[in-house]
GUZADREN-770365 format. One record per atom (N, C-alpha, C): x, y, z; residue in one letter. Coordinates in nm, 2 decimals. Example, Ala and Ser with C-alpha at 12.3 -4.5 7.8 and 13.67 -1.06 7.14 Angstrom:
<rs>
+--------+--------+--------+--------+
!     px !     py !     pz ! residu !
+--------+--------+--------+--------+
!   1.32 !  -0.57 !   0.78 !      a !
!   1.23 !  -0.45 !   0.78 !      a !
!   1.32 !  -0.33 !   0.78 !      a !
!   1.28 !  -0.22 !   0.71 !      s !
!   1.37 !  -0.11 !   0.71 !      s !
!   1.29 !   0.00 !   0.79 !      s !
+--------+--------+--------+--------+
</rs>
This chain:
<rs>
+--------+--------+--------+--------+
!     px !     py !     pz ! residu !
+--------+--------+--------+--------+
!   6.82 !  -0.12 !  -3.34 !      x !
!   6.81 !  -0.25 !  -3.32 !      x !
!   6.94 !  -0.34 !  -3.35 !      x !
!   6.91 !  -0.48 !  -3.32 !      x !
!   7.04 !  -0.55 !  -3.32 !      x !
!   7.02 !  -0.68 !  -3.35 !      x !
!   7.10 !  -0.78 !  -3.41 !      x !
!   7.11 !  -0.91 !  -3.45 !      x !
!   7.12 !  -1.00 !  -3.31 !      x !
!   7.03 !  -1.07 !  -3.31 !      x !
!   7.07 !  -1.15 !  -3.14 !      x !
!   7.12 !  -1.33 !  -3.24 !      x !
!   7.21 !  -1.41 !  -3.15 !      x !
!   7.21 !  -1.52 !  -3.18 !      x !
!   7.12 !  -1.60 !  -3.19 !      x !
!   7.08 !  -1.68 !  -3.29 !      x !
!   6.98 !  -1.79 !  -3.27 !      x !
!   7.02 !  -1.93 !  -3.19 !      x !
!   6.96 !  -1.96 !  -3.10 !      x !
!   7.01 !  -2.08 !  -3.07 !      x !
!   6.99 !  -2.21 !  -3.14 !      x !
!   7.05 !  -2.33 !  -3.12 !      x !
!   7.01 !  -2.46 !  -3.18 !      x !
!   7.00 !  -2.55 !  -3.11 !      x !
!   6.94 !  -2.68 !  -3.16 !      x !
!   6.91 !  -2.80 !  -3.10 !      x !
!   7.05 !  -2.84 !  -3.10 !      x !
!   7.11 !  -2.90 !  -3.00 !      x !
!   7.04 !  -2.93 !  -2.89 !      x !
!   7.03 !  -2.87 !  -2.74 !      x !
!   7.07 !  -2.73 !  -2.76 !      x !
!   7.09 !  -2.60 !  -2.65 !      x !
!   6.93 !  -2.65 !  -2.58 !      x !
!   6.97 !  -2.66 !  -2.42 !      x !
!   6.85 !  -2.72 !  -2.34 !      x !
!   6.78 !  -2.60 !  -2.29 !      x !
!   6.81 !  -2.46 !  -2.35 !      x !
!   6.74 !  -2.33 !  -2.33 !      x !
!   6.61 !  -2.36 !  -2.44 !      x !
!   6.63 !  -2.44 !  -2.52 !      x !
!   6.48 !  -2.41 !  -2.61 !      x !
!   6.37 !  -2.51 !  -2.54 !      x !
!   6.42 !  -2.59 !  -2.42 !      x !
!   6.32 !  -2.65 !  -2.37 !      x !
!   6.25 !  -2.56 !  -2.23 !      x !
!   6.30 !  -2.47 !  -2.20 !      x !
!   6.26 !  -2.39 !  -2.08 !      x !
!   6.12 !  -2.34 !  -2.12 !      x !
!   6.05 !  -2.28 !  -2.00 !      x !
!   5.95 !  -2.27 !  -1.99 !      x !
!   5.95 !  -2.09 !  -1.97 !      x !
!   5.87 !  -2.05 !  -2.09 !      x !
!   5.88 !  -1.89 !  -2.11 !      x !
!   5.78 !  -1.84 !  -2.00 !      x !
!   5.84 !  -1.70 !  -1.95 !      x !
!   5.72 !  -1.64 !  -1.85 !      x !
!   5.65 !  -1.56 !  -1.94 !      x !
!   5.54 !  -1.51 !  -1.85 !      x !
!   5.43 !  -1.42 !  -1.92 !      x !
!   5.52 !  -1.26 !  -1.92 !      x !
!   5.50 !  -1.18 !  -1.94 !      x !
!   5.54 !  -1.03 !  -1.94 !      x !
!   5.45 !  -0.96 !  -1.85 !      x !
!   5.47 !  -0.88 !  -1.76 !      x !
!   5.38 !  -0.81 !  -1.71 !      x !
!   5.33 !  -0.69 !  -1.75 !      x !
!   5.43 !  -0.63 !  -1.86 !      x !
!   5.36 !  -0.51 !  -1.90 !      x !
!   5.47 !  -0.46 !  -2.05 !      x !
!   5.45 !  -0.41 !  -2.12 !      x !
!   5.52 !  -0.41 !  -2.27 !      x !
!   5.56 !  -0.26 !  -2.26 !      x !
!   5.67 !  -0.24 !  -2.24 !      x !
!   5.77 !  -0.10 !  -2.24 !      x !
!   5.84 !  -0.10 !  -2.31 !      x !
!   5.93 !   0.00 !  -2.31 !      x !
!   6.05 !   0.02 !  -2.44 !      x !
!   6.15 !  -0.12 !  -2.43 !      x !
!   6.19 !  -0.17 !  -2.35 !      x !
!   6.26 !  -0.27 !  -2.33 !      x !
!   6.21 !  -0.39 !  -2.40 !      x !
!   6.08 !  -0.38 !  -2.39 !      x !
!   6.02 !  -0.51 !  -2.44 !      x !
!   6.02 !  -0.48 !  -2.59 !      x !
!   5.98 !  -0.33 !  -2.63 !      x !
!   5.96 !  -0.31 !  -2.75 !      x !
!   6.09 !  -0.30 !  -2.85 !      x !
!   6.19 !  -0.31 !  -2.79 !      x !
!   6.34 !  -0.33 !  -2.84 !      x !
!   6.35 !  -0.45 !  -2.86 !      x !
!   6.33 !  -0.54 !  -2.75 !      x !
!   6.35 !  -0.69 !  -2.78 !      x !
!   6.27 !  -0.75 !  -2.92 !      x !
!   6.17 !  -0.69 !  -2.90 !      x !
!   6.05 !  -0.72 !  -3.05 !      x !
!   6.15 !  -0.68 !  -3.16 !      x !
!   6.18 !  -0.58 !  -3.17 !      x !
!   6.24 !  -0.51 !  -3.30 !      x !
!   6.39 !  -0.58 !  -3.30 !      x !
!   6.44 !  -0.64 !  -3.24 !      x !
!   6.58 !  -0.75 !  -3.24 !      x !
!   6.51 !  -0.86 !  -3.29 !      x !
!   6.40 !  -0.91 !  -3.24 !      x !
!   6.37 !  -1.03 !  -3.30 !      x !
!   6.33 !  -1.02 !  -3.42 !      x !
!   6.27 !  -0.92 !  -3.47 !      x !
!   6.22 !  -0.91 !  -3.59 !      x !
!   6.33 !  -0.91 !  -3.71 !      x !
!   6.44 !  -0.84 !  -3.67 !      x !
!   6.54 !  -0.82 !  -3.75 !      x !
!   6.64 !  -0.90 !  -3.73 !      x !
!   6.64 !  -1.01 !  -3.64 !      x !
!   6.71 !  -1.12 !  -3.64 !      x !
!   6.62 !  -1.26 !  -3.73 !      x !
!   6.52 !  -1.25 !  -3.74 !      x !
!   6.42 !  -1.36 !  -3.81 !      x !
!   6.43 !  -1.28 !  -3.95 !      x !
!   6.45 !  -1.18 !  -3.98 !      x !
!   6.45 !  -1.12 !  -4.12 !      x !
!   6.60 !  -1.18 !  -4.16 !      x !
!   6.67 !  -1.15 !  -4.10 !      x !
!   6.83 !  -1.17 !  -4.14 !      x !
!   6.84 !  -1.33 !  -4.18 !      x !
!   6.78 !  -1.40 !  -4.09 !      x !
!   6.81 !  -1.54 !  -4.10 !      x !
!   6.80 !  -1.63 !  -4.19 !      x !
!   6.70 !  -1.60 !  -4.29 !      x !
!   6.58 !  -1.56 !  -4.32 !      x !
!   6.47 !  -1.67 !  -4.28 !      x !
!   6.37 !  -1.61 !  -4.18 !      x !
!   6.26 !  -1.68 !  -4.15 !      x !
!   6.14 !  -1.62 !  -4.14 !      x !
!   6.02 !  -1.67 !  -4.11 !      x !
!   5.88 !  -1.62 !  -4.10 !      x !
!   5.84 !  -1.61 !  -3.96 !      x !
!   5.93 !  -1.66 !  -3.90 !      x !
!   5.87 !  -1.64 !  -3.73 !      x !
!   5.97 !  -1.68 !  -3.65 !      x !
!   5.96 !  -1.59 !  -3.52 !      x !
!   6.07 !  -1.62 !  -3.43 !      x !
!   6.01 !  -1.58 !  -3.27 !      x !
!   6.05 !  -1.72 !  -3.20 !      x !
!   5.99 !  -1.70 !  -3.06 !      x !
!   6.12 !  -1.65 !  -2.94 !      x !
!   6.10 !  -1.56 !  -2.86 !      x !
!   6.21 !  -1.51 !  -2.78 !      x !
!   6.31 !  -1.61 !  -2.73 !      x !
!   6.23 !  -1.70 !  -2.71 !      x !
!   6.32 !  -1.85 !  -2.64 !      x !
!   6.44 !  -1.89 !  -2.74 !      x !
!   6.40 !  -1.89 !  -2.88 !      x !
!   6.50 !  -1.92 !  -3.00 !      x !
!   6.64 !  -1.83 !  -2.98 !      x !
!   6.63 !  -1.70 !  -2.88 !      x !
!   6.72 !  -1.59 !  -2.86 !      x !
!   6.80 !  -1.60 !  -2.75 !      x !
!   6.74 !  -1.71 !  -2.67 !      x !
!   6.77 !  -1.76 !  -2.52 !      x !
!   6.70 !  -1.64 !  -2.42 !      x !
!   6.59 !  -1.58 !  -2.47 !      x !
!   6.52 !  -1.50 !  -2.37 !      x !
!   6.38 !  -1.57 !  -2.34 !      x !
!   6.38 !  -1.61 !  -2.20 !      x !
!   6.26 !  -1.71 !  -2.16 !      x !
!   6.15 !  -1.63 !  -2.13 !      x !
!   6.11 !  -1.52 !  -2.24 !      x !
!   5.95 !  -1.48 !  -2.18 !      x !
!   5.87 !  -1.48 !  -2.34 !      x !
!   5.75 !  -1.47 !  -2.32 !      x !
!   5.64 !  -1.49 !  -2.42 !      x !
!   5.62 !  -1.40 !  -2.51 !      x !
!   5.71 !  -1.40 !  -2.60 !      x !
!   5.69 !  -1.30 !  -2.72 !      x !
!   5.73 !  -1.41 !  -2.81 !      x !
!   5.67 !  -1.36 !  -2.95 !      x !
!   5.67 !  -1.41 !  -3.09 !      x !
!   5.64 !  -1.33 !  -3.17 !      x !
!   5.75 !  -1.31 !  -3.28 !      x !
!   5.73 !  -1.22 !  -3.40 !      x !
!   5.72 !  -1.30 !  -3.53 !      x !
!   5.62 !  -1.24 !  -3.60 !      x !
!   5.60 !  -1.32 !  -3.77 !      x !
!   5.58 !  -1.23 !  -3.87 !      x !
!   5.66 !  -1.27 !  -4.00 !      x !
!   5.64 !  -1.17 !  -4.11 !      x !
!   5.59 !  -1.30 !  -4.22 !      x !
!   5.49 !  -1.28 !  -4.24 !      x !
!   5.46 !  -1.38 !  -4.39 !      x !
!   5.46 !  -1.33 !  -4.53 !      x !
!   5.52 !  -1.18 !  -4.52 !      x !
!   5.54 !  -1.14 !  -4.67 !      x !
!   5.67 !  -1.18 !  -4.76 !      x !
!   5.62 !  -1.21 !  -4.83 !      x !
!   5.69 !  -1.30 !  -4.96 !      x !
!   5.82 !  -1.19 !  -4.97 !      x !
!   5.92 !  -1.24 !  -5.03 !      x !
!   6.05 !  -1.14 !  -5.02 !      x !
!   6.02 !  -1.01 !  -5.11 !      x !
!   5.96 !  -1.01 !  -5.22 !      x !
!   5.94 !  -0.90 !  -5.29 !      x !
!   5.83 !  -0.80 !  -5.25 !      x !
!   5.77 !  -0.85 !  -5.14 !      x !
!   5.66 !  -0.76 !  -5.09 !      x !
!   5.67 !  -0.67 !  -4.96 !      x !
!   5.60 !  -0.58 !  -4.93 !      x !
!   5.65 !  -0.53 !  -4.82 !      x !
!   5.65 !  -0.59 !  -4.68 !      x !
!   5.67 !  -0.55 !  -4.57 !      x !
!   5.70 !  -0.64 !  -4.44 !      x !
!   5.54 !  -0.62 !  -4.40 !      x !
!   5.49 !  -0.72 !  -4.33 !      x !
!   5.37 !  -0.73 !  -4.28 !      x !
!   5.37 !  -0.79 !  -4.14 !      x !
!   5.49 !  -0.70 !  -4.04 !      x !
!   5.51 !  -0.73 !  -3.91 !      x !
!   5.38 !  -0.79 !  -3.82 !      x !
!   5.39 !  -0.88 !  -3.77 !      x !
!   5.30 !  -0.91 !  -3.61 !      x !
!   5.37 !  -0.91 !  -3.50 !      x !
!   5.38 !  -0.89 !  -3.41 !      x !
!   5.41 !  -0.88 !  -3.30 !      x !
!   5.32 !  -0.93 !  -3.17 !      x !
!   5.36 !  -1.06 !  -3.10 !      x !
!   5.28 !  -1.08 !  -3.00 !      x !
!   5.32 !  -1.09 !  -2.87 !      x !
!   5.26 !  -1.04 !  -2.76 !      x !
!   5.31 !  -1.03 !  -2.65 !      x !
!   5.23 !  -1.15 !  -2.55 !      x !
!   5.28 !  -1.21 !  -2.46 !      x !
!   5.16 !  -1.32 !  -2.41 !      x !
!   5.06 !  -1.40 !  -2.49 !      x !
!   5.10 !  -1.45 !  -2.59 !      x !
!   5.00 !  -1.50 !  -2.69 !      x !
!   4.92 !  -1.64 !  -2.66 !      x !
!   4.83 !  -1.66 !  -2.66 !      x !
!   4.74 !  -1.76 !  -2.59 !      x !
!   4.66 !  -1.84 !  -2.71 !      x !
!   4.65 !  -1.94 !  -2.74 !      x !
!   4.53 !  -2.01 !  -2.81 !      x !
!   4.40 !  -2.01 !  -2.79 !      x !
!   4.29 !  -1.95 !  -2.79 !      x !
!   4.19 !  -1.98 !  -2.73 !      x !
!   4.08 !  -2.05 !  -2.75 !      x !
!   4.08 !  -2.09 !  -2.90 !      x !
!   4.02 !  -2.18 !  -2.98 !      x !
!   4.10 !  -2.23 !  -3.10 !      x !
!   4.07 !  -2.38 !  -3.15 !      x !
!   4.13 !  -2.41 !  -3.28 !      x !
!   4.05 !  -2.47 !  -3.35 !      x !
!   4.02 !  -2.54 !  -3.48 !      x !
!   3.94 !  -2.58 !  -3.56 !      x !
!   3.94 !  -2.71 !  -3.53 !      x !
!   3.84 !  -2.81 !  -3.54 !      x !
!   3.87 !  -2.97 !  -3.57 !      x !
!   3.94 !  -2.99 !  -3.70 !      x !
!   3.90 !  -2.92 !  -3.82 !      x !
!   3.95 !  -2.93 !  -3.91 !      x !
!   4.09 !  -2.93 !  -3.93 !      x !
!   4.21 !  -3.02 !  -3.99 !      x !
!   4.34 !  -2.99 !  -4.00 !      x !
!   4.38 !  -2.95 !  -4.14 !      x !
!   4.52 !  -2.92 !  -4.12 !      x !
!   4.60 !  -2.88 !  -4.23 !      x !
!   4.75 !  -2.93 !  -4.20 !      x !
!   4.77 !  -2.97 !  -4.33 !      x !
!   4.91 !  -3.03 !  -4.35 !      x !
!   5.04 !  -2.91 !  -4.45 !      x !
!   5.13 !  -2.88 !  -4.37 !      x !
!   5.23 !  -2.80 !  -4.44 !      x !
!   5.36 !  -2.82 !  -4.40 !      x !
!   5.45 !  -2.79 !  -4.50 !      x !
!   5.60 !  -2.84 !  -4.49 !      x !
!   5.64 !  -2.70 !  -4.42 !      x !
!   5.70 !  -2.74 !  -4.28 !      x !
!   5.73 !  -2.63 !  -4.20 !      x !
!   5.92 !  -2.66 !  -4.16 !      x !
!   5.96 !  -2.54 !  -4.16 !      x !
!   6.10 !  -2.51 !  -4.10 !      x !
!   6.14 !  -2.47 !  -3.99 !      x !
!   6.24 !  -2.46 !  -3.90 !      x !
!   6.25 !  -2.39 !  -3.77 !      x !
!   6.40 !  -2.37 !  -3.76 !      x !
!   6.43 !  -2.22 !  -3.75 !      x !
!   6.54 !  -2.15 !  -3.75 !      x !
!   6.62 !  -2.22 !  -3.63 !      x !
!   6.56 !  -2.28 !  -3.56 !      x !
!   6.64 !  -2.36 !  -3.42 !      x !
!   6.71 !  -2.50 !  -3.47 !      x !
!   6.60 !  -2.55 !  -3.58 !      x !
!   6.67 !  -2.67 !  -3.66 !      x !
!   6.71 !  -2.66 !  -3.78 !      x !
!   6.84 !  -2.59 !  -3.81 !      x !
!   6.88 !  -2.54 !  -3.93 !      x !
!   6.85 !  -2.67 !  -4.07 !      x !
!   6.81 !  -2.62 !  -4.14 !      x !
!   6.82 !  -2.74 !  -4.27 !      x !
!   6.73 !  -2.84 !  -4.25 !      x !
!   6.64 !  -2.84 !  -4.17 !      x !
!   6.53 !  -2.95 !  -4.17 !      x !
!   6.41 !  -2.94 !  -4.20 !      x !
!   6.35 !  -2.97 !  -4.29 !      x !
!   6.22 !  -2.93 !  -4.32 !      x !
!   6.12 !  -3.04 !  -4.28 !      x !
!   6.00 !  -3.06 !  -4.25 !      x !
!   5.90 !  -3.17 !  -4.20 !      x !
!   5.77 !  -3.10 !  -4.26 !      x !
!   5.69 !  -3.19 !  -4.29 !      x !
!   5.50 !  -3.17 !  -4.28 !      x !
!   5.46 !  -3.21 !  -4.17 !      x !
!   5.39 !  -3.11 !  -4.14 !      x !
!   5.37 !  -3.07 !  -3.97 !      x !
!   5.18 !  -3.05 !  -4.01 !      x !
!   5.09 !  -3.12 !  -3.91 !      x !
!   4.95 !  -3.14 !  -3.93 !      x !
!   4.94 !  -3.02 !  -3.81 !      x !
!   4.85 !  -2.93 !  -3.82 !      x !
!   4.80 !  -2.81 !  -3.72 !      x !
!   4.61 !  -2.81 !  -3.74 !      x !
!   4.58 !  -2.72 !  -3.64 !      x !
!   4.44 !  -2.70 !  -3.69 !      x !
!   4.44 !  -2.60 !  -3.80 !      x !
!   4.35 !  -2.64 !  -3.88 !      x !
!   4.35 !  -2.53 !  -4.01 !      x !
!   4.32 !  -2.37 !  -3.96 !      x !
!   4.25 !  -2.37 !  -3.84 !      x !
!   4.20 !  -2.22 !  -3.81 !      x !
!   4.22 !  -2.20 !  -3.64 !      x !
!   4.28 !  -2.09 !  -3.59 !      x !
!   4.31 !  -2.06 !  -3.45 !      x !
!   4.24 !  -1.93 !  -3.44 !      x !
!   4.23 !  -1.91 !  -3.32 !      x !
!   4.18 !  -1.78 !  -3.28 !      x !
!   4.30 !  -1.75 !  -3.13 !      x !
!   4.37 !  -1.66 !  -3.13 !      x !
!   4.46 !  -1.64 !  -3.05 !      x !
!   4.43 !  -1.51 !  -3.00 !      x !
!   4.47 !  -1.50 !  -2.83 !      x !
!   4.46 !  -1.35 !  -2.79 !      x !
!   4.60 !  -1.30 !  -2.74 !      x !
!   4.66 !  -1.16 !  -2.75 !      x !
!   4.77 !  -1.16 !  -2.71 !      x !
!   4.78 !  -1.00 !  -2.70 !      x !
!   4.88 !  -0.94 !  -2.62 !      x !
!   4.91 !  -0.78 !  -2.63 !      x !
!   4.99 !  -0.77 !  -2.76 !      x !
!   4.95 !  -0.65 !  -2.81 !      x !
!   5.04 !  -0.58 !  -2.91 !      x !
!   5.17 !  -0.52 !  -2.85 !      x !
!   5.23 !  -0.43 !  -2.97 !      x !
!   5.34 !  -0.38 !  -2.92 !      x !
!   5.31 !  -0.29 !  -2.82 !      x !
!   5.23 !  -0.23 !  -2.83 !      x !
!   5.18 !  -0.08 !  -2.74 !      x !
!   5.08 !  -0.14 !  -2.57 !      x !
!   5.12 !  -0.30 !  -2.58 !      x !
!   5.04 !  -0.33 !  -2.47 !      x !
!   4.87 !  -0.33 !  -2.48 !      x !
!   4.81 !  -0.31 !  -2.60 !      x !
!   4.70 !  -0.32 !  -2.58 !      x !
!   4.63 !  -0.48 !  -2.63 !      x !
!   4.53 !  -0.53 !  -2.56 !      x !
!   4.46 !  -0.68 !  -2.58 !      x !
!   4.43 !  -0.67 !  -2.74 !      x !
!   4.45 !  -0.78 !  -2.83 !      x !
!   4.41 !  -0.81 !  -2.97 !      x !
!   4.35 !  -0.97 !  -2.96 !      x !
!   4.26 !  -1.00 !  -3.09 !      x !
!   4.24 !  -1.09 !  -3.08 !      x !
!   4.27 !  -1.13 !  -3.26 !      x !
!   4.31 !  -1.22 !  -3.30 !      x !
!   4.32 !  -1.26 !  -3.41 !      x !
!   4.29 !  -1.39 !  -3.47 !      x !
!   4.20 !  -1.38 !  -3.58 !      x !
!   4.16 !  -1.57 !  -3.62 !      x !
!   4.29 !  -1.56 !  -3.76 !      x !
!   4.36 !  -1.68 !  -3.73 !      x !
!   4.46 !  -1.72 !  -3.86 !      x !
!   4.41 !  -1.83 !  -3.90 !      x !
!   4.41 !  -1.82 !  -4.03 !      x !
!   4.40 !  -1.95 !  -4.11 !      x !
!   4.53 !  -1.99 !  -4.20 !      x !
!   4.55 !  -2.11 !  -4.20 !      x !
!   4.64 !  -2.18 !  -4.31 !      x !
!   4.79 !  -2.18 !  -4.23 !      x !
+--------+--------+--------+--------+
</rs>
């Protein structure tokens, strides 16, 4: 695993459209592992590949608190296929916009489809 450089605003690469991946192979798994290590080192709870200047549809998330064991999620080609009408507001930050936090309104629940790190189709209902 390797730490990657997180690009920050106003870097125009952050606005690039990320491409879907055709398959999940060892190079994709290495990139996912690099992303997770980079995100934990930052520290953060989520990171998209575009934030390390890789314009592919990959996202890593770990919501575990500092004293808890890691709970990594790896998303390849994620798609939100449903979102609730109910809304929630949380304060959020972004590793590509350092030291900036803002309240953000989002759907209270979403259903996502994605491939896991083994390339198997998955579906997740997430709340909060």
